[in-house]
DODREN-925730 format. One record per residue: z, x, y of N, C-alpha, C in turn; residue number from 0; residue in three letters; chain. Coordinates in steps of 0.001 Angstrom, whole numbers. Each point is the difference from the previous one (the first is absolute). Layout:
BEGIN
{pt {Z X Y} {Z X Y} {Z X Y} NUM "ALA" "A"}
...
***
This chain:
BEGIN
{pt {0 847 -1164} {0 -847 1164} {0 901 1238} 0 "UNK" "A"}
{pt {-754 -384 1010} {-24 749 1251} {873 -709 1036} 1 "UNK" "A"}
{pt {55 577 1196} {854 -537 1059} {-389 -1432 355} 2 "UNK" "A"}
{pt {-1296 -233 187} {-440 -1348 365} {308 -1005 -1105} 3 "UNK" "A"}
{pt {-143 418 -1247} {332 -879 -1116} {1485 -343 -13} 4 "UNK" "A"}
{pt {841 1001 274} {1447 -219 66} {331 -1004 1104} 5 "UNK" "A"}
{pt {-557 220 1201} {292 -873 1136} {-539 -1408 -232} 6 "UNK" "A"}
{pt {-1165 -85 -632} {-598 -1301 -314} {898 -773 -974} 7 "UNK" "A"}
{pt {469 680 -1026} {857 -650 -1002} {1319 -436 639} 8 "UNK" "A"}
{pt {536 823 898} {1230 -351 702} {-221 -1238 868} 9 "UNK" "A"}
{pt {-1106 -12 743} {-303 -1137 875} {-200 -1273 -810} 10 "UNK" "A"}
{pt {-698 94 -1108} {-235 -1177 -845} {1318 -513 -595} 11 "UNK" "A"}
{pt {890 910 -345} {1277 -403 -593} {904 -675 1022} 12 "UNK" "A"}
{pt {-160 356 1269} {821 -587 1055} {-578 -1299 550} 13 "UNK" "A"}
{pt {-1288 -236 -241} {-675 -1168 563} {690 -1283 -447} 14 "UNK" "A"}
{pt {329 -840 962} {627 -1276 -282} {1490 99 -283} 15 "UNK" "A"}
{pt {538 1201 -20} {1417 187 -310} {834 252 1250} 16 "UNK" "A"}
{pt {-587 694 975} {694 340 1240} {-965 -249 1159} 17 "UNK" "A"}
{pt {506 -58 1218} {-885 -213 1154} {-1027 1133 151} 18 "UNK" "A"}
{pt {-1106 -330 618} {-1093 951 192} {454 1254 730} 19 "UNK" "A"}
{pt {886 -160 978} {493 1157 759} {741 984 -907} 20 "UNK" "A"}
{pt {736 -513 -971} {721 865 -939} {-996 748 -878} 21 "UNK" "A"}
{pt {-1044 -689 -416} {-1036 644 -821} {-645 1132 786} 22 "UNK" "A"}
{pt {-401 -294 1227} {-676 1008 818} {912 1186 287} 23 "UNK" "A"}
{pt {1262 -275 284} {946 1085 293} {159 921 -1207} 24 "UNK" "A"}
{pt {135 -592 -1172} {191 812 -1200} {-1273 732 -404} 25 "UNK" "A"}
{pt {-1151 -605 187} {-1258 687 -298} {-151 1208 925} 26 "UNK" "A"}
{pt {297 -189 1293} {-72 1129 940} {988 1088 -387} 27 "UNK" "A"}
{pt {1208 -407 -363} {1024 977 -366} {-455 840 -1191} 28 "UNK" "A"}
{pt {-440 -651 -1081} {-405 747 -1191} {-1280 785 237} 29 "UNK" "A"}
{pt {-897 -521 835} {-1218 734 346} {366 1302 699} 30 "UNK" "A"}
{pt {870 -82 996} {395 1210 735} {860 925 -863} 31 "UNK" "A"}
{pt {839 -570 -855} {828 835 -874} {-878 811 -948} 32 "UNK" "A"}
{pt {-950 -661 -633} {-889 691 -945} {-799 1072 733} 33 "UNK" "A"}
{pt {-559 -357 1154} {-781 971 779} {854 1192 409} 34 "UNK" "A"}
{pt {1223 -265 419} {895 1082 412} {340 938 -1145} 35 "UNK" "A"}
{pt {252 -552 -1181} {321 838 -1155} {-1204 837 -427} 36 "UNK" "A"}
{pt {-1186 -584 69} {-1211 744 -358} {-234 1121 1005} 37 "UNK" "A"}
{pt {272 -260 1286} {-153 1044 1022} {986 1138 -219} 38 "UNK" "A"}
{pt {1154 -315 -583} {992 1036 -296} {-412 854 -1198} 39 "UNK" "A"}
{pt {-1034 -429 -703} {-488 784 -1129} {291 -598 -1363} 40 "UNK" "A"}
{pt {651 -1140 -57} {277 -652 -1283} {-1275 -681 -486} 41 "UNK" "A"}
{pt {-382 219 -1251} {-1199 -665 -523} {153 -1522 51} 42 "UNK" "A"}
{pt {-1098 -681 309} {8 -1451 153} {569 -688 -1237} 43 "UNK" "A"}
{pt {-435 415 -1168} {457 -663 -1217} {1513 169 -192} 44 "UNK" "A"}
{pt {523 1152 396} {1443 225 -116} {762 -915 964} 45 "UNK" "A"}
{pt {-525 -200 1202} {628 -903 966} {-1 -1420 -547} 46 "UNK" "A"}
{pt {-1144 -436 -526} {-102 -1366 -528} {896 -186 -1216} 47 "UNK" "A"}
{pt {62 1015 -864} {882 -84 -1163} {1461 -69 431} 48 "UNK" "A"}
{pt {346 739 1063} {1363 -15 511} {388 -1355 579} 49 "UNK" "A"}
{pt {-952 -694 590} {280 -1321 553} {197 -1040 -1095} 50 "UNK" "A"}
{pt {-746 145 -1078} {125 -957 -1094} {-988 -1141 133} 51 "UNK" "A"}
{pt {265 -1039 -766} {-885 -1163 -62} {97 -805 1298} 52 "UNK" "A"}
{pt {-1121 -257 660} {51 -767 1254} {529 -1420 -195} 53 "UNK" "A"}
{pt {-134 -533 -1208} {528 -1346 -254} {1528 -2 46} 54 "UNK" "A"}
{pt {623 1084 -479} {1462 93 68} {473 200 1437} 55 "UNK" "A"}
{pt {-763 793 754} {320 178 1418} {-93 -1346 706} 56 "UNK" "A"}
{pt {-1052 -763 -310} {-177 -1319 613} {1168 -917 -349} 57 "UNK" "A"}
{pt {438 49 -1240} {1132 -840 -417} {1247 348 812} 58 "UNK" "A"}
{pt {224 1300 242} {1141 433 800} {-118 -488 1442} 59 "UNK" "A"}
{pt {-1202 67 536} {-227 -461 1371} {244 -1499 100} 60 "UNK" "A"}
{pt {-506 -740 -975} {191 -1458 -12} {1490 -325 -89} 61 "UNK" "A"}
{pt {716 676 -892} {1433 -244 -149} {753 346 1277} 62 "UNK" "A"}
{pt {-382 1099 636} {676 427 1231} {-240 -971 1148} 63 "UNK" "A"}
{pt {-1119 -715 -42} {-328 -941 1064} {424 -1417 -343} 64 "UNK" "A"}
{pt {683 -164 -1127} {524 -1306 -368} {-1069 -1029 -298} 65 "UNK" "A"}
{pt {-1183 435 -300} {-1074 -940 -276} {-444 87 -1421} 66 "UNK" "A"}
{pt {-1150 -531 -213} {-618 129 -1312} {260 -1190 -880} 67 "UNK" "A"}
{pt {-723 1 -1086} {156 -995 -1039} {-326 671 -1311} 68 "UNK" "A"}
{pt {-185 -758 -1040} {-259 582 -1303} {-1455 388 -188} 69 "UNK" "A"}
{pt {-791 5 1049} {-1422 311 -98} {-276 1443 411} 70 "UNK" "A"}
{pt {1012 862 -13} {-176 1367 489} {-998 779 -834} 71 "UNK" "A"}
{pt {-225 -384 -1236} {-927 734 -844} {-1434 -464 130} 72 "UNK" "A"}
{pt {-281 -980 823} {-1355 -520 142} {-711 795 1077} 73 "UNK" "A"}
{pt {-1155 593 -335} {-710 870 937} {-1375 -533 356} 74 "UNK" "A"}
{pt {-427 -1022 -646} {-1346 -466 235} {-59 -803 1278} 75 "UNK" "A"}
{pt {-1072 185 728} {-256 -775 1202} {-969 -1093 -388} 76 "UNK" "A"}
{pt {445 -1235 60} {-819 -1093 -490} {-1274 -184 816} 77 "UNK" "A"}
{pt {-24 517 1230} {-1195 -154 821} {-1002 1119 -232} 78 "UNK" "A"}
{pt {435 1058 -679} {-886 1133 -236} {-115 913 1204} 79 "UNK" "A"}
{pt {833 -221 1022} {-88 808 1217} {616 1368 -240} 80 "UNK" "A"}
{pt {-549 1023 692} {605 1324 -129} {1183 95 948} 81 "UNK" "A"}
{pt {667 1145 12} {1241 130 754} {-204 -171 1500} 82 "UNK" "A"}
{pt {-1138 419 540} {-218 -160 1440} {-154 -1469 341} 83 "UNK" "A"}
{pt {-696 -766 -846} {-165 -1418 274} {1308 -758 -209} 84 "UNK" "A"}
{pt {836 500 -898} {1269 -662 -257} {1033 337 1074} 85 "UNK" "A"}
{pt {-336 918 881} {875 290 1125} {1026 1075 -272} 86 "UNK" "A"}
{pt {-318 1003 -827} {965 1040 -299} {-93 1163 958} 87 "UNK" "A"}
{pt {-847 -66 969} {-80 1075 982} {-1262 -145 806} 88 "UNK" "A"}
{pt {73 414 1224} {-1165 -132 860} {-212 1272 785} 89 "UNK" "A"}
{pt {351 1120 -594} {-100 1272 714} {-1435 427 197} 90 "UNK" "A"}
{pt {-174 1081 751} {-1334 477 321} {-419 1152 -895} 91 "UNK" "A"}
{pt {737 289 -1078} {-345 1121 -853} {-1092 -354 -992} 92 "UNK" "A"}
{pt {-238 -1265 -188} {-1064 -396 -909} {488 -242 -1419} 93 "UNK" "A"}
{pt {1266 274 -293} {474 -252 -1359} {800 -1290 -103} 94 "UNK" "A"}
{pt {133 -739 1108} {671 -1288 -45} {1501 66 214} 95 "UNK" "A"}
{pt {569 1196 157} {1444 87 143} {427 351 1407} 96 "UNK" "A"}
{pt {-746 794 697} {307 311 1389} {1197 914 142} 97 "UNK" "A"}
{pt {193 472 1197} {1121 901 260} {1018 -611 935} 98 "UNK" "A"}
{pt {-322 -1085 642} {956 -652 890} {240 841 1237} 99 "UNK" "A"}
{pt {914 -465 832} {268 718 1239} {1250 858 -80} 100 "UNK" "A"}
{pt {638 67 -1165} {1132 883 -183} {1341 -617 342} 101 "UNK" "A"}
{pt {12 -1195 637} {1286 -567 377} {806 -451 -1211} 102 "UNK" "A"}
{pt {-645 -220 -1123} {734 -369 -1218} {933 1125 -420} 103 "UNK" "A"}
{pt {-413 1248 250} {826 1132 -399} {1287 22 823} 104 "UNK" "A"}
{pt {-97 -357 1265} {1195 -65 823} {948 -1068 -511} 105 "UNK" "A"}
{pt {-561 -1152 -403} {852 -1054 -543} {640 437 -1300} 106 "UNK" "A"}
{pt {-751 710 -837} {503 402 -1312} {1077 1073 129} 107 "UNK" "A"}
{pt {-111 875 997} {942 1119 104} {1029 -186 1105} 108 "UNK" "A"}
{pt {-60 -1102 738} {940 -205 1100} {1406 -180 -554} 109 "UNK" "A"}
{pt {1002 591 661} {1368 -163 -486} {457 -1441 163} 110 "UNK" "A"}
{pt {895 -387 -861} {550 -1344 98} {999 5 1143} 111 "UNK" "A"}
{pt {-211 -887 918} {873 -63 1163} {1136 -965 -276} 112 "UNK" "A"}
{pt {1213 424 343} {1164 -858 -180} {120 -977 1152} 113 "UNK" "A"}
{pt {954 -871 -96} {235 -924 1095} {1426 199 482} 114 "UNK" "A"}
{pt {221 -329 1254} {1320 161 589} {540 -1365 393} 115 "UNK" "A"}
{pt {1268 -154 -246} {680 -1206 442} {917 386 1134} 116 "UNK" "A"}
{pt {24 -833 1000} {896 295 1110} {743 -1265 380} 117 "UNK" "A"}
{pt {1212 184 460} {791 -1102 537} {220 -1140 -966} 118 "UNK" "A"}
{pt {-483 -1165 401} {249 -1234 -741} {-644 27 -1390} 119 "UNK" "A"}
{pt {-1149 639 -113} {-665 75 -1304} {836 757 -1017} 120 "UNK" "A"}
{pt {598 1107 426} {853 784 -892} {1240 -789 -380} 121 "UNK" "A"}
{pt {580 -723 952} {1185 -809 -295} {-328 -1123 -972} 122 "UNK" "A"}
{pt {-1130 -642 204} {-401 -1072 -919} {-226 533 -1406} 123 "UNK" "A"}
{pt {-650 1140 -97} {-241 593 -1311} {1310 399 -667} 124 "UNK" "A"}
{pt {892 607 760} {1304 378 -525} {774 -1232 -450} 125 "UNK" "A"}
{pt {-30 -1055 803} {683 -1244 -373} {-564 -592 -1281} 126 "UNK" "A"}
{pt {-1320 0 -128} {-628 -534 -1203} {383 822 -1226} 127 "UNK" "A"}
{pt {23 1320 149} {383 871 -1119} {1448 -249 -394} 128 "UNK" "A"}
{pt {897 -140 981} {1406 -257 -292} {197 -1347 -690} 129 "UNK" "A"}
{pt {-696 -1023 454} {107 -1320 -629} {-470 69 -1448} 130 "UNK" "A"}
{pt {-1110 660 -223} {-512 138 -1368} {985 787 -857} 131 "UNK" "A"}
{pt {571 1047 554} {979 806 -732} {1230 -831 -372} 132 "UNK" "A"}
{pt {523 -795 963} {1149 -861 -299} {-342 -1045 -1055} 133 "UNK" "A"}
{pt {-1192 -556 72} {-406 -981 -1011} {-59 633 -1387} 134 "UNK" "A"}
{pt {-529 1203 -82} {-82 688 -1291} {1394 299 -534} 135 "UNK" "A"}
{pt {884 513 858} {1368 310 -426} {724 -1278 -413} 136 "UNK" "A"}
{pt {-159 -1069 776} {625 -1277 -354} {-499 -537 -1321} 137 "UNK" "A"}
{pt {-1273 140 -249} {-565 -451 -1270} {568 802 -1164} 138 "UNK" "A"}
{pt {129 1292 176} {553 849 -1060} {1458 -367 -272} 139 "UNK" "A"}
{pt {793 -143 1055} {1419 -348 -180} {123 -1389 -635} 140 "UNK" "A"}
{pt {-794 -943 475} {18 -1342 -595} {-381 34 -1470} 141 "UNK" "A"}
{pt {-962 825 -339} {-408 127 -1405} {1108 590 -855} 142 "UNK" "A"}
{pt {732 949 563} {1130 588 -742} {1068 -1060 -256} 143 "UNK" "A"}
{pt {308 -808 1019} {987 -1063 -201} {-476 -1026 -1017} 144 "UNK" "A"}
{pt {-1281 -314 7} {-510 -937 -1005} {128 566 -1407} 145 "UNK" "A"}
{pt {-203 1291 -134} {136 619 -1315} {1459 58 -450} 146 "UNK" "A"}
{pt {909 211 938} {1415 138 -342} {742 -1340 -31} 147 "UNK" "A"}
{pt {-619 -1079 464} {653 -1311 54} {561 -442 -1346} 148 "UNK" "A"}
{pt {-733 169 -1113} {579 -432 -1282} {1277 757 -368} 149 "UNK" "A"}
{pt {190 1169 551} {1201 784 -296} {1087 -256 1046} 150 "UNK" "A"}
{pt {-397 -40 1278} {980 -110 1080} {673 -1365 75} 151 "UNK" "A"}
{pt {-726 -1082 -234} {588 -1336 116} {1131 -189 -1013} 152 "UNK" "A"}
{pt {-227 272 -1285} {1141 -137 -933} {1146 950 333} 153 "UNK" "A"}
{pt {-307 1209 429} {1043 959 343} {845 -504 1170} 154 "UNK" "A"}
{pt {-650 -549 1024} {734 -547 1147} {842 -1201 -407} 155 "UNK" "A"}
{pt {-520 -840 -908} {785 -1145 -485} {1236 472 -765} 156 "UNK" "A"}
{pt {-149 1017 -811} {1133 533 -750} {1054 563 958} 157 "UNK" "A"}
{pt {-452 748 1018} {934 538 986} {715 -1115 771} 158 "UNK" "A"}
{pt {-716 -1089 329} {601 -1128 715} {1054 -685 -863} 159 "UNK" "A"}
{pt {-321 -254 -1240} {952 -644 -906} {1217 909 -211} 160 "UNK" "A"}
{pt {-223 1274 -181} {1099 950 -190} {931 9 1206} 161 "UNK" "A"}
{pt {-621 -2 1210} {830 31 1207} {773 -1303 173} 162 "UNK" "A"}
{pt {-534 -1136 -460} {718 -1271 97} {1217 -17 -931} 163 "UNK" "A"}
{pt {-136 518 -1204} {1107 7 -950} {1059 1053 346} 164 "UNK" "A"}
{pt {-400 1046 633} {937 1058 313} {909 -388 1174} 165 "UNK" "A"}
{pt {-530 -788 893} {807 -415 1148} {-110 1010 1117} 166 "UNK" "A"}
{pt {679 -321 1120} {-72 907 1139} {773 1299 -286} 167 "UNK" "A"}
{pt {-526 1087 504} {629 1307 -179} {875 302 1191} 168 "UNK" "A"}
{pt {1055 714 -264} {875 443 1091} {-82 1503 80} 169 "UNK" "A"}
{pt {-199 485 1189} {-139 1445 204} {1158 559 712} 170 "UNK" "A"}
***
């Protein structure tokens, strides 16, 4: 299998499973990854063998995007259209995959930005966490009492009866 065959199989495996933008992003990513490894001197076949089966990669992409159905193994295009007609890329390289404008790489490598809470938002979050914590602790303690009830109730009755027969104590 060559690079175009790998990318074609990947695109066909993703078709109908994830949005078109996800397909295009992943095709560009693997296209540039393969090209970069070949430029570094790694033989094409070794790069493709290292990546593995494009159908398994597609399955991982589908799972990561929360989409898909049980049709992941279906590769046939019922219309007979090739990948360019099916919309798998519209680049100017002539192979149907294109190179894009590079902004996908920034999205892929951009650090995850945290969020900050200030003032009332932090207090509300803290209050919600404390309420949830108290509910959990209360549930645990209540569960312990429910488990011990068959033992504690008779024990308390025995202590009550014993104290009634013994009478008041003088200290």
